[in-house]
N, C-alpha and C positions, 0 to 999 in steps of 0.2 A: 397459351395466352390469358389471364384471369383478368375479372372485373377488380375494381377495386373494393368493391364489398367484398367479395368472396375472397381476396386474396388478404383483405387485412382477418377476415373473420377465421380463417384456415390458420395465418398465423397467430393470433391470438387466443384461439380455441385450443382444444386438443383434438384437431385432424390429422389427417396422414401427413400433410404436405408440412407443419410443424414438427411431427416425429421424422420428417425425412433430411429435414433442412438442419436438426438437430443430429440426426445420428450419422447418416449417411453420405446428404452432398456436399463435396469439396470443391467443384468449379459451378460458381451461377453467374446469368447474364440475367439481367434485369432492364428491360424496356419502357422506360417510364413516358408514357403519351405526356405532352405538355398541357391537354385541357382535363386530364385526369389529373394532374398535379394541382390544378389552380381550383377544380371543384372539389378538392380531400377539405376534411376538417383535422387531418392529423396532417402535424407538420413533417418535410421532407426529413428535414431532422430526427424525428421520433422516427420515422418507418426506420430510416439504416438505422438507428440504434435497436430497434427494435432485430431488424434482420442478424445485425451481428450479435446480440445478444445469444439471440439461439444456435447461432450458428457456432458448433464444436470442431466441426473438422474441415472446417472452409478454409481453404489454399487461395483461390484463384473467386476472385468478385470483380461483376462488370457492369458497369451503370450505363446501358446507353441514352441518350440523349438526354442525359443529366443535367447537364452545363448547357442546354441551351434556354433553361429556365433561371431568370435573372433576380426573383426574389431573395432578400439577404435570408439569413441563416441566425437570427441572432441570439437562439437557446442555447446555440451550440456553443458549449465552451470548451472542449478536449475535442481534436480530430488528429488523425494520425493516420498515414497514407506512405506504404510500402509495396514497392514494386523488385520483383526481382528478374523482370523483362528490363530491356531497353525500351525505352518511348519517348516517339518524336512528336509527343501531342503535351507536351511541357507547356509552349507558351499560348496553344489554342484552345487548351482543357483543364487544365488544372489550376493554371494562373486564374483565370475565371471564377472557380470554383473556390478558391483560396480566397478570394478578395469578396465573397459573398456572408464570409464569417466574421462582422465586424467586432462580434463578444468572446472571439477568443481568448484564452487565458493560455491552452497549452497546445504546442502544435511538433508534430513529429513528423518530418519528410524523409525516407528513404529510397531514393531514386537512383536514375541510371537515365541520364538522358542525352538522345542523339539530336545535334544542332548542324542546320547546315546552312553555311555561308553566314555566320552568324560569333558570338564569343562566347566563350563561359562564361559559369554565372559564379558572380560573384555578390559580393557584402551589398553594392552599388546595386546592383540589379535586383537584391532580395529585398532589397527595402522598397525601391520606388516602383516598381510591379504588384506588390501583395502584401509586405510588412507596414507600407504607410498605414493603409487600409485594417488593422487590427491594434487599435491603439492600446487594448487590456492586454495585448499576451505578455504573459510573464515567464514562458519559458518555451524553447526554441531551440529542440535537439533534431540537428541533420546530418546527414551524408550525403551529398550530391553530388556525382559524377558525372561529369559535362563530356563526352566526347565530341568534336565540332571536326565536321568535315570539312574540311579546306584547306589549301596548302598554303595562304597568303595572310595567315593571321599570326600576329605577334604576342607569345603564350607569356602572361607575368608571371613573377617568381610566387612561390609560397607564402614568403614575406609583403609585397603586394597586396595580394589576397586578403590575407589574416589583417591588415591596413583600412582594405575596404571599409571595415566592420567598428573602427574606431569610429567615436561619436554618435553612433547610432544609437548606444543605449542597452548596448549585446554587451555580456561578460568576453572572458576568453575563447577565442576561437583557431581553431587547430585545420592544416590547410595540408 
């Protein structure tokens, strides 16, 4: 565990950590403490951008406790989230993160989501849960696979899913 000052100096300077991150690290777990974030002079989005810009070989990135911090991310303009593994944390972690990106202009999501006793994710849910909070969004590229674990659910047709985006200022959508 690094202190805020050491971690930022190591990433910004020419230290071993920067070289490891740049050339060798493929899996990275970052545990950000709430009080450290609140006292930092560098925004969370700037830290995130710095880590991603240095990470040439990064395959897996996990931010622990990132979603407990409720501050908006007004400087963030472009965001991409791809997960090769299924996740059950879409509603609890990903949606709150996206709602904080109030000035986002471009969003890319490639997710496979497992939901229990719920429904699949369609345009109405995407809009109501987070797109409504991102008014400057110009480009939204996504592939969201929803695995619903529930035998008593009515699944809509591809046409119904596509129609859920009509009237929401979005172009052609495939499902």
